C-alpha positions in Angstrom: 0.0 0.0 0.0 2.9 2.4 0.8 4.5 1.6 -2.5 1.3 2.5 -4.3 1.0 5.8 -2.4 4.6 6.7 -3.2 4.1 5.8 -6.9 0.9 7.9 -7.1 2.7 10.8 -5.4 5.7 10.6 -7.7 3.4 10.6 -10.8 1.5 13.6 -9.4 4.8 15.5 -8.8 6.1 14.7 -12.3 2.8 15.6 -13.9 2.7 19.0 -12.1 6.3 19.7 -13.1 5.6 18.8 -16.8 2.6 21.1 -16.8 4.5 24.0 -15.2 7.5 23.5 -17.6 5.2 23.3 -20.7 3.4 26.5 -19.6 6.8 28.3 -19.1 8.0 27.3 -22.5 4.7 28.2 -24.2 4.8 31.6 -22.6 7.7 32.5 -24.9 6.1 31.2 -28.0 2.8 31.8 -29.9 0.8 28.9 -31.3 -2.7 28.6 -32.7 -4.6 26.4 -35.1 -7.1 28.0 -37.4 -9.6 25.3 -38.4 -11.9 27.6 -40.5 -12.0 27.0 -44.2 -11.4 30.7 -44.9 -8.6 31.1 -42.4 -10.5 34.0 -40.9 -8.5 33.9 -37.7 -5.1 34.0 -39.3 -3.4 37.3 -40.0 -1.7 37.9 -43.4 2.1 38.1 -43.6 1.7 41.8 -44.5 -0.2 42.5 -41.3 2.2 40.6 -39.1 5.2 42.5 -40.6 3.5 45.9 -39.9 2.5 44.9 -36.4 6.0 43.6 -35.6 7.5 46.9 -36.7 5.6 49.1 -34.3 7.8 50.9 -31.9 5.2 53.1 -30.1 1.7 52.7 -28.9 -1.3 52.8 -31.3 -4.6 53.5 -29.4 -7.9 52.5 -31.0 -11.2 53.9 -29.9 -14.0 51.8 -31.2 -17.5 53.3 -31.0 -19.4 50.0 -30.9 -20.7 49.4 -27.4 -23.9 49.4 -25.5 -27.2 47.8 -26.5 -26.5 46.7 -30.1 -28.6 44.6 -32.5 -27.3 41.1 -33.1 -25.5 41.9 -36.4 -23.5 44.8 -34.9 -22.9 42.8 -31.8 -21.2 40.2 -34.1 -19.2 43.0 -35.7 -18.1 44.2 -32.2 -16.9 40.7 -31.3 -15.0 40.5 -34.6 -13.3 43.8 -34.0 -12.3 42.8 -30.5 -11.1 39.4 -31.7 -9.0 41.1 -34.4 -7.5 43.7 -32.1 -6.6 40.9 -29.6 -4.9 39.1 -32.5 -3.0 42.3 -33.3 -1.8 42.4 -29.7 -0.4 38.9 -30.0 2.2 40.4 -32.4 2.4 44.0 -31.3 2.1 43.5 -27.6 1.4 46.6 -25.6 1.9 48.8 -28.7 -1.8 48.0 -29.6 -4.3 49.3 -27.0 -8.0 49.7 -27.5 -11.2 50.8 -25.9 -14.9 50.2 -26.8 -17.1 53.3 -26.2 -20.8 53.8 -26.2 -21.5 57.3 -27.7 -25.1 57.1 -26.5 -24.2 56.2 -22.9 -25.0 59.6 -21.4 -28.6 60.5 -20.6 -27.9 64.2 -21.2 -29.4 64.9 -24.7 -27.2 68.0 -25.3 -24.0 66.2 -24.3 -24.9 63.2 -26.5 -25.7 65.4 -29.5 -22.4 67.3 -29.1 -20.5 64.0 -29.1 -22.4 62.9 -32.2 -21.5 66.1 -34.0 -17.8 65.8 -32.9 -17.6 62.2 -34.2 -19.3 63.3 -37.5 -16.9 66.2 -37.9 -14.0 63.8 -37.4 -15.2 61.7 -40.3 -17.2 58.9 -38.7 -20.5 58.2 -40.5 -23.6 57.5 -38.4 -26.2 55.0 -39.3 -29.9 54.6 -38.2 -30.9 51.1 -37.2 -34.4 49.9 -36.5 -34.9 47.2 -34.0 -38.1 45.1 -33.8 -39.4 43.3 -30.7 -41.6 40.1 -30.6 -44.7 42.1 -30.1 -44.2 44.0 -33.3 -42.9 47.2 -31.8 -40.0 49.1 -33.4 -37.5 51.6 -32.3 -34.8 53.6 -34.0 -31.3 54.2 -32.8 -28.2 56.1 -34.1 -24.9 54.2 -33.9 -21.4 55.0 -35.2 -20.0 51.8 -36.6 -16.5 53.2 -36.7 -13.2 53.8 -34.9 -10.6 56.4 -34.3 -7.0 55.2 -34.6 -4.7 57.5 -32.5 -0.9 57.7 -32.8 1.3 60.4 -31.3 -1.7 62.8 -31.0 -2.9 62.2 -34.6 -6.4 60.8 -35.2 -7.4 58.8 -38.2 -11.2 58.0 -38.7 -12.1 54.5 -39.8 -15.7 53.7 -41.0 -16.2 50.0 -40.5 -19.6 49.5 -42.2 -19.8 48.5 -45.8 -23.3 49.8 -46.8 -24.4 48.6 -50.3 -28.1 49.4 -50.8 -28.3 46.6 -53.3 -27.5 44.0 -50.7 -29.2 42.8 -47.5 -28.2 44.0 -44.0 -26.7 40.5 -43.2 -24.6 40.5 -46.4 -23.4 44.1 -45.7 -22.3 43.2 -42.2 -20.5 40.1 -43.4 -18.7 42.2 -46.1 -17.8 44.7 -43.4 -16.3 42.0 -41.2 -14.3 40.7 -44.3 -12.6 44.0 -44.7 -11.8 44.7 -41.0 -8.2 43.5 -41.2 -7.5 45.6 -44.3 -9.0 48.7 -42.8 -7.2 48.6 -39.5 -3.9 47.5 -41.0 -4.0 50.2 -43.6 -4.8 52.8 -41.0 -2.0 51.6 -38.7 0.5 51.5 -41.6 -0.4 55.0 -42.8 -0.6 56.7 -39.3 2.7 55.2 -38.1 4.7 55.6 -41.4 7.6 58.0 -41.1 7.4 58.9 -44.8 4.2 60.4 -46.1 3.5 59.3 -49.6 2.7 62.1 -52.1 0.1 62.2 -54.8 -0.9 65.1 -57.1 -3.8 66.4 -59.1 -2.6 67.7 -62.4 -3.7 71.3 -63.4 -3.4 73.5 -66.4 -5.6 71.7 -68.9 -9.1 72.6 -67.7 -9.2 69.9 -65.0 -11.7 70.0 -62.1 -10.7 72.7 -59.6 -9.9 72.2 -55.9 -13.5 72.6 -54.8 -15.0 70.2 -57.3 -12.7 67.5 -55.9 -12.7 68.9 -52.4 -14.4 65.9 -50.7 -12.1 63.2 -52.1 -9.1 65.5 -51.5 -10.0 65.7 -47.8 -10.4 61.9 -47.7 -7.1 61.2 -49.4 -5.4 63.7 -47.1 -5.9 61.2 -44.3 -3.4 58.9 -46.0 -1.3 61.0 -48.4 0.2 64.4 -49.0 -2.1 65.8 -51.7 -0.7 68.5 -54.0 -1.9 70.3 -57.1 0.2 71.7 -59.8 1.1 72.2 -63.5 3.5 70.1 -65.4 4.8 72.9 -67.6 6.9 70.7 -69.8 9.4 70.2 -66.9 11.0 66.8 -67.1 11.1 65.0 -63.8 8.6 67.3 -62.1 6.4 64.3 -61.2 9.1 62.0 -60.0 8.5 62.6 -56.3 4.8 61.4 -56.5 3.6 57.9 -56.0 0.6 58.6 -58.3 -0.9 61.5 -60.2 -4.6 62.1 -61.0 -5.9 63.7 -64.2 -9.5 64.7 -63.4 -11.6 65.6 -66.4 -9.4 67.8 -68.6 -11.2 69.9 -71.2 -8.2 71.6 -72.9 -5.6 70.1 -75.2 -2.4 68.7 -73.6 0.7 70.2 -75.2 3.2 67.6 -76.4 5.8 68.5 -73.8 3.4 67.8 -71.0 2.4 64.5 -72.6 6.1 63.6 -72.8 6.7 64.3 -69.1 3.7 62.1 -68.3 4.9 59.4 -70.6 8.4 59.3 -69.1 6.9 59.4 -65.6 5.1 56.2 -66.5 8.2 54.7 -68.1 10.1 55.1 -64.9 7.4 53.4 -62.9 4.9 56.2 -62.2 1.2 55.5 -61.8 -1.6 57.5 -63.4 -5.3 57.7 -62.7 -6.9 59.0 -65.9 -10.5 60.3 -65.6 -11.2 61.5 -69.1 -14.4 62.7 -70.9 -14.3 61.5 -74.5 -17.5 63.4 -75.1 -18.3 66.9 -73.8 -21.8 67.8 -72.7 -22.8 71.2 -71.2 -25.2 70.7 -68.3 -25.9 74.4 -68.1 -27.2 74.4 -71.7 -29.1 71.2 -71.1 -30.9 72.7 -68.1 -32.2 75.3 -70.5 -33.7 72.6 -72.7 -31.2 71.1 -75.0 -27.5 70.9 -75.9 -25.1 69.2 -78.3 -22.7 66.5 -77.3 -19.3 67.1 -78.9 -15.8 65.6 -78.9 -13.3 67.7 -77.0 -9.7 67.8 -78.1 -7.5 66.7 -75.2 -4.8 65.1 -77.3 -4.6 62.1 -75.0 -6.4 59.5 -77.1 -3.4 58.5 -79.1 -1.2 58.2 -76.0 -3.8 56.0 -74.2 -4.2 53.9 -77.3 -0.5 53.1 -77.2 -0.9 52.1 -73.6 -3.7 49.7 -74.4 -7.1 51.4 -74.3 -9.3 53.2 -76.8 -11.7 55.9 -75.6 -14.8 55.7 -77.9 -16.5 58.9 -79.1 -20.0 57.8 -77.8 -22.3 58.2 -74.9 -23.6 55.3 -72.8 -27.3 55.0 -72.0 -28.4 52.5 -69.3 -31.8 51.5 -67.9 -30.0 51.2 -64.5 -29.5 55.0 -64.0 -29.8 57.9 -61.6 -32.7 60.4 -61.5 -32.8 64.1 -62.1 -35.6 66.7 -61.4 -37.8 67.6 -64.3 -40.4 70.3 -64.6 -43.7 68.5 -65.2 -45.9 71.6 -64.8 -48.1 72.7 -67.7 -47.2 75.9 -69.5 -48.2 79.0 -67.5 -48.3 77.1 -64.2 -45.8 77.3 -61.4 -42.8 75.0 -61.8 -43.3 71.5 -60.4 -40.2 69.4 -60.4 -40.6 65.6 -60.4 -37.7 63.1 -60.2 -37.4 61.0 -63.3 -34.8 58.4 -64.5 -32.1 59.9 -66.8 -30.6 57.3 -69.1 -27.4 59.3 -69.6 -26.5 59.0 -65.9 -25.7 55.2 -65.6 -25.1 53.5 -62.3 -22.0 51.5 -63.0 -21.5 48.0 -61.5 -18.2 46.4 -60.5 -16.8 44.3 -63.3 -14.5 41.4 -62.5 -13.8 40.4 -58.9 -10.9 42.6 -57.9 -9.7 44.2 -54.6 -10.5 47.7 -56.1 -14.2 47.1 -56.6 -15.1 44.3 -54.2 -18.2 45.1 -52.2 -18.6 48.7 -53.4 -22.1 50.1 -54.2 -22.9 51.2 -57.7 -20.9 54.1 -59.0 -22.8 57.1 -60.4 -21.5 58.4 -63.8 -22.7 61.4 -65.8 -22.5 61.2 -69.6 -20.0 58.3 -69.6 -18.5 56.7 -72.7 -17.4 53.2 -73.5 -13.8 51.9 -73.5 -12.3 49.2 -75.7 -9.0 47.4 -74.8 -6.5 47.1 -77.6 -3.2 45.4 -78.1 -1.1 48.6 -77.8 2.6 48.3 -77.1 4.4 46.3 -74.4 3.0 43.5 -72.3 -0.1 44.8 -70.4 -2.8 42.9 -68.5 -6.2 44.5 -68.6 -8.9 44.2 -65.9 -12.4 45.6 -66.4 -13.4 47.5 -63.2 -16.7 49.2 -64.0 -19.4 48.3 -66.5 -23.0 49.1 -67.4 -25.9 46.8 -66.6 -27.4 44.1 -68.8 -29.8 46.7 -70.5 -27.7 49.4 -72.1 -26.5 50.9 -75.4 -24.2 53.5 -76.9 -25.0 56.5 -79.0 -22.4 58.0 -81.4 -21.6 61.7 -81.4 -22.2 64.4 -82.4 -25.5 64.0 -80.7 -28.4 66.3 -79.9 -29.6 65.9 -76.3 -33.0 67.2 -75.2 -34.7 67.0 -71.8 -37.8 65.9 -73.5 -36.1 62.6 -74.1 -36.7 61.8 -70.4 -40.3 60.9 -71.4 -39.2 58.3 -73.9 -39.6 54.7 -72.6 -36.6 52.6 -73.3 -37.2 49.7 -75.7 -35.6 46.3 -74.9 -34.8 45.9 -78.6 -32.7 49.1 -78.5 -31.0 48.5 -75.2 -29.5 45.2 -76.4 -25.9 45.6 -75.1 -24.8 44.4 -71.7 -21.8 45.1 -69.4 -20.2 47.9 -71.5 -16.8 48.7 -70.1 -16.3 52.2 -68.7 -13.2 51.7 -66.4 -10.2 49.6 -67.0 -7.1 48.7 -64.9 -3.8 48.3 -66.9 -0.8 46.5 -65.3 2.5 45.6 -66.8 5.2 47.1 -69.0 4.1 49.9 -71.3 5.7 51.1 -74.5 6.5 54.8 -74.7 4.2 56.9 -76.9 7.3 58.8 -78.0 9.3 55.8 -79.1 10.8 56.5 -82.6 9.8 60.1 -82.5 12.0 63.2 -82.8 12.1 65.0 -79.4 14.2 68.1 -80.3 11.1 70.3 -81.1 9.0 69.5 -78.0 10.3 72.3 -75.9 11.1 70.1 -72.9 12.7 71.8 -69.9 15.2 70.1 -67.6 17.2 66.9 -68.0 15.7 63.5 -68.7 16.7 59.9 -69.2 14.5 58.7 -72.1 13.1 55.1 -71.8 11.2 53.4 -74.6 9.8 50.6 -72.4 8.5 51.1 -68.9 9.3 49.4 -65.6 6.4 47.2 -64.3 3.7 49.7 -63.3 0.0 50.2 -63.4 -2.7 52.8 -64.3 -6.5 53.1 -64.3 -8.5 54.7 -67.1 -12.1 55.8 -66.6 -14.2 57.2 -69.5 -16.0 59.7 -67.3 -14.5 62.6 -65.4 -17.5 63.2 -63.3 -17.3 60.2 -61.0 -14.6 62.1 -59.0 -16.5 65.4 -58.9 -18.6 66.4 -55.9 -21.4 69.0 -56.0 -20.5 72.6 -55.0 -23.2 75.0 -53.9 -23.1 78.7 -53.0 -24.5 79.4 -49.5 -24.6 82.5 -47.3 -21.6 81.0 -45.5 -19.6 80.4 -48.6 -19.1 77.4 -50.8 -20.6 74.1 -49.5 -19.0 70.9 -50.7 -21.3 67.9 -50.8 -20.0 64.4 -50.1 -18.7 62.6 -53.2 -21.3 60.2 -54.5 -24.2 61.7 -52.6 -27.2 62.4 -54.8 -29.4 65.0 -53.2 -32.4 64.1 -55.3 -32.6 60.4 -54.3 -30.8 61.1 -51.0 -28.7 58.0 -51.8 -24.9 57.7 -51.5 -23.2 55.8 -54.3 -19.9 54.1 -54.3 -17.9 56.9 -56.0 -15.7 57.7 -53.0 -15.0 54.1 -52.2 -14.0 53.4 -55.8 -11.7 56.4 -56.1 -10.0 55.6 -52.7 -9.5 52.0 -53.7 -8.0 52.9 -57.0 -5.5 55.3 -55.4 -4.7 52.8 -52.7 -4.1 50.1 -55.2 -1.9 52.2 -57.4 0.3 53.2 -54.5 0.3 49.8 -52.8 3.8 48.3 -52.6 3.2 45.9 -49.7 0.2 44.0 -51.0 -2.2 45.2 -48.3 -4.9 45.7 -50.9 -5.1 41.9 -51.4 -6.7 41.8 -48.0 -9.9 43.4 -49.5 -10.3 40.2 -51.6 -10.8 38.0 -48.5 -14.1 36.2 -48.4 -15.9 34.8 -45.4 -18.8 32.4 -46.1 -22.1 33.7 -44.6 -23.8 30.9 -42.8 -27.2 32.2 -41.8 -29.6 30.4 -39.5 -33.1 29.6 -40.8 -35.1 32.1 -38.7 -38.5 30.5 -39.4 -37.2 27.0 -38.4 -35.4 28.5 -35.4 -38.6 30.2 -34.1 -40.7 27.1 -34.6 -38.2 24.8 -32.8 -37.3 27.3 -30.1 -38.6 25.2 -27.2 -37.0 22.0 -28.5 -33.6 23.6 -28.8 -33.9 25.2 -25.4 -34.7 21.9 -23.8 -31.8 20.1 -25.7 -29.3 22.8 -24.6 -30.3 22.8 -21.0 -31.4 19.2 -20.2 -29.1 17.1 -22.4 -25.8 18.3 -20.9 -27.1 17.6 -17.4 -28.3 14.1 -18.4 -24.9 13.4 -20.0 -23.1 14.4 -16.8 -25.4 12.1 -14.7 -24.9 9.2 -17.1 -21.2 9.7 -17.1 -21.2 9.6 -13.3 -23.2 6.4 -13.2 -20.9 4.7 -15.6 -17.8 5.8 -13.7 -19.4 4.7 -10.4 -20.3 1.3 -11.9 -16.8 0.6 -13.2 -15.1 1.7 -9.9 -17.5 -0.5 -7.9 -16.8 -3.4 -10.1 -13.0 -2.9 -10.0 -12.6 -2.5 -6.2 -15.2 -5.1 -5.3 -12.9 -7.8 -6.7 
């Protein structure tokens, strides 16, 4: 008996020692097994590298707390889980706090906080909760966060809100992009070098107010400049990307050469070009003529691999405009009506740029064709029309009375007409085999006939980057990009533009995180409601019965063993 006691005691001591030793060793290492098919709990290599490189604290204030609907409660858990995962690699350099902006009972104090969060860039959303008795209540929440580093705050809106998709799908899409949004914010706010981008001026491009909203948004991540090329070679070399937003005047050859060589040396360009010019002021007076402007960029873009067609796209899936429907002599009565020349463009191929974005509103857009061009270039269609669309060649007479014409299915017989294209690869110079001596180029340059691997995006509509500007007693008021004041709907223009610029400037592959997909496994609510009592009984009684049964079996075997 003493030998048995000694043996048991020795085994206990050895077991305790092994457990303590294993715990001590594991405290210096990190190990986890992600058994999900999508690897949703595994951080990407890019994220781990950024988190490992942190040398100071990043503080995250998440405004998702309090009494939340189940969907947003799930988002809250996902955010907490992700931030805890961040802390595994970054340690104390990642700190976070969940805040309920509606916690205070003081209405004035709560409204002041709401306004402060909105002014900082967080977008509120109204949610409607239903109870079992059929009652409903509305609540304002801010599904977003503020990332703080060294006194600098960066707003982060976490909700992907596509009106064409259900609330459950939108929440799932939002959770899919959490890692991308937080890692991109941490990377940008902690980077010692601020990347520079530029809007090109001097050729009738949109002014600083017409691109004011997107400029403000881009300024959270980049140093945004504006300036003229002026034929100065190398003037764009310091910029990660340049944006050409709806030029109306002809580009001189020396400016085209500077742009060309910027691309040849690895520069990235975001082209937003109107192949057809339409005057909205003239149209509001009744009618106008659609004409082809001379920007001089068509031949250059053709060499790079795209052709801008001199036509206008009409689409049954379109935005609305106000039209005076009052009879002659009566006071004006404006009624919203669909305007086929304002197509709502849909994302084309699955790509990190356009994944999960709402439709993009265009105004008098044209079609794009991809061509062979020079070099080795891969083309990806980013934005297209719907299944019921067509193109009209110019010159074209446009009259507001056309709004009363019902579209015929026989006429709208083209589908998915390309309007935006991504080009990636090596481009051939538009100035290859051309005499350069008469171009009036200032400064020194190192001519290259074939580019380094680079990328560009071409959109056959300059208005998708333009926000509305209104005169008010307090000065100019800049509307949010993509917001349509007639339908009170926000389209995906801002998300698309941001994603394009982020993709063009992305050197680390962070944008690939936007392509992650989590399978949405929804419960059958009807079956769940019908079998509610059954599942409650199973979850409460079965575990207790299992424990009792296990105890009886153990008692039986122990009695049988020791009775011998």
